[in-house]
VEXTOR-951205 format. One line per field, with one value per residue (C-alpha): residue number from 1; residue in three letters; chain; x, y, z. Coordinates in nm, 2 decimals. Example, Ala and Ser with C-alpha at 12.3 -4.5 7.8 and 13.67 -1.06 7.14 Angstrom:
BEGIN
resi = 1_2
resn = ALA_SER
chain = A_A
X = 1.23_1.37
Y = -0.45_-0.11
Z = 0.78_0.71
REM end
This chain:
BEGIN
resi = 1_2_3_4_5_6_7_8_9_10_11_12_13_14_15_16_17_18_19_20_21_22_23_24_25_26_27_28_29_30_31_32_33_34_35_36_37_38_39_40_41_42_43_44_45_46_47_48_49_50_51_52_53_54_55_56_57_58_59_60_61_62_63_64_65_66_67_68_69_70_71_72_73_74_75_76_77_78_79_80_81_82_83_84_85_86_87_88_89_90_91_92_93_94_95_96_97_98_99_100_101_102_103_104_105_106_107_108_109_110_111_112_113_114_115_116_117_118_119_120_121_122_123_124_125_126_127_128_129_130_131_132_133_134_135_136_137_138_139_140_141_142_143_144_145_146_147_148_149_150_151_152_153_154_155_156_157_158_159_160_161_162_163_164_165_166_167_168_169_170_171_172_173_174_175_176_177_178_179_180_181_182_183_184_185_186_187_188_189_190_191_192_193_194_195_196_197_198_199_200_201_202_203_204_205_206_207_208_209_210_211_212_213_214_215_216_217_218_219_220_221_222_223_224_225_226_227_228_229_230_231_232_233_234_235_236_237_238_239_240_241_242_243_244_245_246_247_248_249_250_251_252_253_254_255_256_257_258_259_260_261_262_263_264_265_266_267_268_269_270_271_272_273_274_275_276_277_278_279_280_281_282_283_284_285_286_287_288_289_290_291_292_293_294_295_296_297_298_299_300_301_302_303_304_305_306_307_308_309_310_311_312_313_314_315_316_317_318_319_320_321_322_323_324_325_326_327_328_329_330_331_332_333_334_335_336_337_338_339_340_341_342_343_344_345
resn = MET_ARG_LYS_LYS_VAL_THR_LEU_LYS_GLN_LEU_ALA_ARG_GLU_LEU_ASN_LEU_SER_ILE_SER_THR_VAL_SER_LYS_SER_LEU_LYS_ASN_ASP_PRO_GLU_ILE_SER_GLN_LYS_THR_ILE_THR_ARG_VAL_HIS_GLU_LEU_ALA_ASN_PHE_TYR_ASN_TYR_LYS_PRO_ASN_ALA_LEU_ALA_VAL_SER_LEU_LYS_SER_SER_LYS_THR_LYS_THR_ILE_GLY_VAL_ILE_LEU_PRO_GLU_ILE_LEU_ASN_HIS_PHE_PHE_ALA_LYS_ALA_LEU_PHE_GLY_ILE_GLU_LYS_GLN_ALA_ALA_GLU_ASN_GLY_TYR_LYS_ILE_VAL_THR_CYS_ILE_THR_ASN_GLU_SER_TYR_GLN_LYS_GLU_VAL_GLU_TYR_VAL_GLU_MET_LEU_ASN_TYR_SER_SER_VAL_ASP_GLY_PHE_VAL_VAL_ALA_LEU_SER_GLN_GLU_THR_GLN_VAL_LEU_ASN_LYS_PHE_ASP_HIS_PHE_GLN_VAL_LEU_LYS_ARG_ASP_ASN_VAL_PRO_PHE_VAL_MET_PHE_ASP_ARG_VAL_SER_ASP_GLU_ILE_ASP_CYS_ASP_LYS_VAL_ILE_VAL_ASP_ASP_LYS_VAL_ALA_SER_LYS_ASN_ALA_ILE_GLN_TYR_LEU_ILE_ASP_SER_GLY_CYS_LYS_LYS_ILE_ALA_VAL_VAL_THR_THR_ILE_GLY_ASP_LEU_SER_VAL_ALA_LYS_LEU_ARG_LEU_GLU_GLY_ALA_ARG_GLU_VAL_ALA_ASN_ALA_ASN_ASN_ASP_VAL_SER_LEU_ILE_ASP_LEU_GLN_VAL_LYS_ASP_THR_ILE_LEU_ASP_LEU_VAL_GLU_GLN_ASP_SER_HIS_ASN_ILE_GLU_ASN_GLU_ILE_GLU_LYS_PHE_LEU_LYS_GLU_ASN_ASP_LEU_ASP_ALA_VAL_LEU_GLY_LEU_ASP_GLU_THR_ALA_ALA_ALA_ILE_THR_ILE_ASN_ILE_SER_HIS_LYS_LEU_GLY_TYR_LYS_ILE_PRO_GLN_ASP_ILE_SER_VAL_VAL_GLY_PHE_THR_ASP_GLY_LEU_LEU_SER_ARG_HIS_SER_TYR_PRO_LYS_LEU_THR_THR_VAL_SER_GLN_HIS_ALA_GLU_ASP_LEU_GLY_ALA_LYS_ALA_ALA_LYS_ILE_LEU_LEU_ASN_HIS_LEU_ASP_ASN_GLU_VAL_GLU_LYS_TYR_LYS_PRO_GLN_THR_GLU_ILE_VAL_LYS_THR_SER_LEU_ILE_VAL_ARG_ASP_SER_THR_MET
chain = A_A_A_A_A_A_A_A_A_A_A_A_A_A_A_A_A_A_A_A_A_A_A_A_A_A_A_A_A_A_A_A_A_A_A_A_A_A_A_A_A_A_A_A_A_A_A_A_A_A_A_A_A_A_A_A_A_A_A_A_A_A_A_A_A_A_A_A_A_A_A_A_A_A_A_A_A_A_A_A_A_A_A_A_A_A_A_A_A_A_A_A_A_A_A_A_A_A_A_A_A_A_A_A_A_A_A_A_A_A_A_A_A_A_A_A_A_A_A_A_A_A_A_A_A_A_A_A_A_A_A_A_A_A_A_A_A_A_A_A_A_A_A_A_A_A_A_A_A_A_A_A_A_A_A_A_A_A_A_A_A_A_A_A_A_A_A_A_A_A_A_A_A_A_A_A_A_A_A_A_A_A_A_A_A_A_A_A_A_A_A_A_A_A_A_A_A_A_A_A_A_A_A_A_A_A_A_A_A_A_A_A_A_A_A_A_A_A_A_A_A_A_A_A_A_A_A_A_A_A_A_A_A_A_A_A_A_A_A_A_A_A_A_A_A_A_A_A_A_A_A_A_A_A_A_A_A_A_A_A_A_A_A_A_A_A_A_A_A_A_A_A_A_A_A_A_A_A_A_A_A_A_A_A_A_A_A_A_A_A_A_A_A_A_A_A_A_A_A_A_A_A_A_A_A_A_A_A_A_A_A_A_A_A_A_A_A_A_A_A_A_A_A_A_A_A_A_A_A_A_A_A_A_A_A_A_A_A_A_A_A_A_A_A_A
X = -0.37_-0.39_-0.65_-0.48_-0.48_-0.63_-0.49_-0.85_-0.77_-0.46_-0.58_-0.83_-0.63_-0.37_-0.67_-0.52_-0.66_-0.61_-0.42_-0.18_-0.16_-0.08_0.20_0.33_0.40_0.58_0.78_0.62_0.81_0.52_0.43_0.63_0.90_0.70_0.40_0.58_0.76_0.43_0.26_0.54_0.58_0.21_0.26_0.51_0.34_0.04_0.28_0.10_0.13_-0.05_-0.31_-0.14_-0.45_-0.56_-0.19_-0.20_-0.59_-0.46_-0.16_-0.30_0.02_0.09_0.44_0.42_0.54_0.46_0.76_0.64_0.95_0.90_1.06_1.24_1.42_1.71_1.98_1.98_1.63_1.65_1.97_1.78_1.45_1.72_1.82_1.49_1.41_1.67_1.65_1.29_1.31_1.60_1.34_1.04_0.87_0.74_0.72_0.49_0.62_0.46_0.58_0.42_0.63_0.67_0.34_0.17_-0.19_-0.02_0.15_-0.18_-0.38_-0.07_-0.03_-0.41_-0.42_-0.19_-0.26_-0.59_-0.42_-0.27_0.06_0.24_0.44_0.59_0.94_0.92_1.09_0.89_0.78_0.89_0.57_0.52_0.78_0.74_0.34_0.48_0.14_0.19_-0.18_-0.16_0.12_0.00_-0.31_-0.06_0.08_-0.29_-0.32_-0.02_0.14_0.51_0.71_1.04_1.14_1.47_1.64_1.38_1.25_1.07_1.14_0.74_0.71_0.82_0.94_1.24_1.46_1.74_1.96_2.28_2.54_2.42_2.55_2.89_2.88_2.90_3.14_3.37_3.35_3.36_3.71_3.83_3.79_3.92_4.24_4.27_4.31_3.98_3.90_3.56_3.36_3.00_2.69_2.47_2.11_1.81_1.62_1.66_1.33_1.46_1.54_1.86_1.95_1.94_2.14_2.37_2.35_2.41_2.75_2.89_2.84_2.97_3.29_3.31_3.27_3.51_3.78_3.90_4.20_3.97_3.77_3.55_3.40_3.14_3.03_2.97_2.84_2.58_2.51_2.52_2.27_2.15_1.78_1.64_1.33_1.00_1.18_1.24_1.61_1.64_1.58_1.77_2.06_2.04_1.98_2.33_2.50_2.41_2.55_2.88_2.90_2.87_3.04_3.43_3.44_3.71_3.48_3.14_2.96_2.64_2.41_2.25_2.41_2.18_2.33_2.69_2.64_2.47_2.78_2.98_2.86_2.79_3.13_3.26_3.02_3.19_3.52_3.61_3.86_3.77_3.94_4.20_3.96_3.68_3.67_3.31_3.19_2.85_2.62_2.50_2.76_2.52_2.54_2.56_2.86_3.08_2.98_3.02_3.37_3.56_3.40_3.30_3.44_3.13_2.96_2.82_2.52_2.56_2.20_2.16_2.33_2.03_1.78_1.85_1.90_1.56_1.41_1.57_1.49_1.08_1.16_1.28_0.97_0.75_0.88_0.99_0.66_0.74_0.46_0.65_0.96_1.14_1.18_1.59_1.74_2.04_2.31_2.50_2.83_2.89_3.22_3.42_3.47_3.75_3.76_3.91_3.68_3.84_4.22
Y = -2.58_-2.21_-2.04_-1.90_-1.48_-1.28_-0.94_-0.76_-0.94_-0.83_-0.45_-0.48_-0.62_-0.32_-0.06_0.05_0.04_-0.31_-0.05_0.04_-0.27_-0.46_-0.15_-0.20_-0.57_-0.43_-0.19_0.13_0.44_0.62_0.44_0.52_0.32_0.27_0.12_-0.11_-0.25_-0.32_-0.48_-0.71_-0.81_-0.88_-1.08_-1.28_-1.34_-1.48_-1.65_-1.47_-1.55_-1.35_-1.54_-1.67_-1.71_-1.33_-1.22_-1.42_-1.26_-0.92_-0.92_-1.18_-1.38_-1.75_-1.69_-2.08_-2.21_-2.55_-2.83_-3.12_-3.39_-3.69_-3.87_-3.84_-4.16_-4.03_-3.86_-3.56_-3.48_-3.56_-3.30_-3.04_-3.04_-2.95_-2.62_-2.51_-2.55_-2.37_-2.07_-2.07_-2.04_-1.77_-1.51_-1.63_-1.87_-2.24_-2.52_-2.79_-3.06_-3.33_-3.65_-3.77_-4.06_-4.03_-3.99_-3.74_-3.78_-3.69_-3.41_-3.30_-3.30_-3.20_-2.86_-2.80_-2.87_-2.68_-2.41_-2.43_-2.41_-2.04_-2.12_-1.83_-2.00_-2.35_-2.49_-2.81_-3.13_-3.24_-3.65_-3.93_-3.97_-3.60_-3.57_-3.90_-3.78_-3.44_-3.27_-2.94_-2.79_-2.79_-2.56_-2.35_-2.31_-2.15_-1.89_-1.80_-1.73_-1.52_-1.81_-1.80_-2.14_-2.25_-2.53_-2.74_-3.06_-3.21_-2.90_-2.83_-2.60_-2.64_-2.39_-2.08_-2.00_-1.98_-2.31_-2.37_-2.71_-2.84_-2.88_-3.24_-3.21_-3.05_-3.26_-3.60_-3.46_-3.39_-3.76_-3.93_-3.73_-3.78_-4.16_-4.10_-3.93_-4.24_-4.43_-4.60_-4.72_-4.90_-4.70_-4.78_-4.61_-4.75_-4.55_-4.64_-4.32_-4.30_-4.07_-3.82_-3.49_-3.50_-3.82_-3.71_-3.45_-3.66_-3.90_-3.62_-3.49_-3.83_-3.89_-3.55_-3.63_-3.97_-3.84_-3.58_-3.87_-4.06_-4.22_-4.42_-4.62_-4.80_-4.48_-4.37_-4.78_-4.84_-4.46_-4.48_-4.84_-4.99_-4.74_-4.96_-4.82_-4.96_-4.74_-4.90_-5.24_-5.40_-5.44_-5.77_-5.71_-5.43_-5.63_-5.95_-5.69_-5.52_-5.87_-5.97_-5.64_-5.69_-6.07_-5.95_-5.65_-5.60_-5.29_-5.11_-4.86_-4.76_-4.45_-4.46_-4.17_-4.20_-4.31_-4.68_-4.78_-4.72_-4.88_-5.19_-5.24_-5.21_-5.50_-5.67_-5.60_-5.80_-6.09_-6.15_-6.15_-5.81_-5.58_-5.23_-5.00_-5.22_-5.40_-5.16_-4.79_-4.67_-4.31_-4.18_-3.90_-3.79_-3.78_-3.98_-4.28_-4.55_-4.37_-4.29_-4.64_-4.88_-5.08_-4.94_-4.57_-4.47_-4.20_-3.94_-3.62_-3.39_-3.18_-3.02_-3.08_-2.88_-2.51_-2.66_-2.62_-2.32_-2.13_-2.22_-2.14_-1.78_-1.70_-1.79_-1.57_-1.28_-1.30_-1.33_-1.01_-0.82_-0.81_-0.75_-0.70_-0.77_-1.00_-1.28_-1.60_-1.72_-2.03_-2.02_-2.30_-2.47_-2.62_-2.96_-3.13_-3.48_-3.59_-3.88_-4.18_-4.54_-4.66_-4.51_-4.49
Z = 3.36_3.29_3.04_2.75_2.79_2.49_2.36_2.51_2.84_2.86_2.82_3.02_3.32_3.26_3.19_2.82_2.47_2.30_2.01_2.26_2.44_2.08_2.02_2.31_2.25_1.93_2.10_1.90_1.99_2.01_2.37_2.65_2.80_3.17_2.94_2.72_3.00_3.20_2.91_2.85_3.21_3.21_2.87_3.05_3.34_3.15_2.85_2.59_2.29_1.97_1.83_1.47_1.28_1.35_1.28_0.94_0.85_0.92_0.73_0.43_0.50_0.71_0.75_0.58_0.28_0.16_0.07_-0.18_-0.23_-0.44_-0.15_0.20_0.20_-0.05_0.13_-0.12_-0.01_0.35_0.29_0.09_0.31_0.64_0.42_0.38_0.69_0.85_0.56_0.61_0.99_1.00_0.82_1.04_0.85_0.88_0.63_0.56_0.40_0.18_0.03_-0.34_-0.32_-0.69_-0.76_-1.00_-0.83_-0.51_-0.60_-0.77_-0.43_-0.20_-0.47_-0.44_-0.02_0.09_-0.18_-0.02_0.34_0.18_0.23_0.09_-0.17_-0.22_-0.30_-0.53_-0.69_-0.89_-0.86_-1.11_-1.26_-1.36_-1.54_-1.72_-1.80_-1.85_-1.72_-1.51_-1.50_-1.12_-1.16_-1.43_-1.13_-0.89_-1.16_-1.26_-0.86_-0.85_-0.59_-0.61_-0.59_-0.69_-0.85_-0.74_-0.87_-1.08_-1.26_-1.62_-1.90_-1.91_-1.61_-1.65_-1.25_-1.06_-1.07_-0.89_-1.02_-1.00_-1.30_-1.39_-1.73_-1.66_-1.35_-1.58_-1.76_-1.49_-1.38_-1.70_-1.79_-1.46_-1.51_-1.86_-1.70_-1.49_-1.76_-1.81_-2.13_-2.13_-1.97_-1.93_-1.73_-1.55_-1.38_-1.16_-1.22_-1.64_-1.69_-1.46_-1.61_-1.41_-1.55_-1.89_-1.82_-1.67_-2.01_-2.23_-2.06_-2.06_-2.40_-2.52_-2.32_-2.52_-2.86_-2.75_-2.71_-3.02_-2.89_-2.65_-2.88_-2.69_-2.51_-2.73_-2.75_-2.38_-2.29_-2.60_-2.62_-2.27_-2.08_-1.79_-1.75_-1.45_-1.37_-1.14_-1.09_-0.71_-0.58_-0.64_-1.00_-1.00_-0.86_-1.14_-1.38_-1.28_-1.26_-1.57_-1.76_-1.60_-1.67_-2.04_-2.10_-2.02_-1.86_-1.66_-1.51_-1.43_-1.38_-1.17_-1.24_-0.92_-0.58_-0.58_-0.88_-0.78_-0.49_-0.63_-0.92_-0.61_-0.44_-0.75_-0.83_-0.54_-0.59_-0.91_-0.75_-0.97_-0.77_-0.71_-0.78_-0.97_-1.22_-1.24_-1.13_-0.98_-1.00_-0.80_-0.74_-0.43_-0.12_0.06_0.34_0.08_-0.09_0.28_0.37_0.12_0.10_-0.07_-0.02_-0.31_-0.50_-0.59_-0.77_-0.42_-0.52_-0.20_-0.12_0.15_-0.04_-0.29_-0.07_0.10_-0.19_-0.32_-0.03_0.01_-0.39_-0.26_0.11_-0.10_-0.30_-0.01_0.13_-0.13_-0.39_-0.71_-0.97_-1.28_-1.25_-1.50_-1.30_-1.31_-1.30_-1.09_-1.11_-0.79_-0.89_-0.79_-0.65_-0.73_-0.39_-0.47_-0.24_-0.28_-0.56_-0.84_-0.91
REM end
């Protein structure tokens, strides 16, 4: 294996100063084209690569951002990560990704580890446990150290930072209104993520629409009183709870506040002999694999996860490349889309 060549070795072999070689590699106009060509030819021959650590020490930047996600098996976060990485790569940055598996303690440890490793900034979606505990001291440390970070999707009003979210409340209102316009009068809301900020906003939106439609008398009752919160239960128990729920309630529509809840509702409805959408219409959130491959295919709210991730990364990179001493954090809202498929009339 050929030994890795250094800038000093290139300079010695070319009989040039280290400074001249460095400037030549950057095509500095101070250096003659003849010298630049000589340096590039030798650098290419040895497959010379700049020492990343030395470059980062000199510039006080690592050109690396930390990405902290609550999970990766979820289609939404996988697509968001794709958008983050793509945006970072286009701007010459690498990403280091850590998965908390919904744990507050892991989130704290990863923030500390990446901050100690000197990433330039963070893109974060909060873990479920962090939102439940409402503990954010680890992010206050980042603010104290002037480390920029952007939260997306799962955010907290307790932290003063840039945020990128979808219009969850509006999305839920549109979904419920769509069901009402389709003739549904007895609508239930089902969720497996009831403790998360996004679910609370979606539920709030559903309730507002129900309250505004007095001619649909059962909507208020169904939306307010038949919320099925299945956080921290295994899949078997979730299925049992939804089956019991569907048996005990006379419904003509279900809004699943997450993809899992909607997909299980479809499966259990088949088991109970209900026809979809003739007997029960179903709408879910997140246009993932479950939505596209369920039978019938699920009408769903698309949160445009890739765009959401890319926008969060873009905001962070703008901070890193254009440092501003005084800056007021902003919240950007990405609009959702209702994709109508065969699970609704």
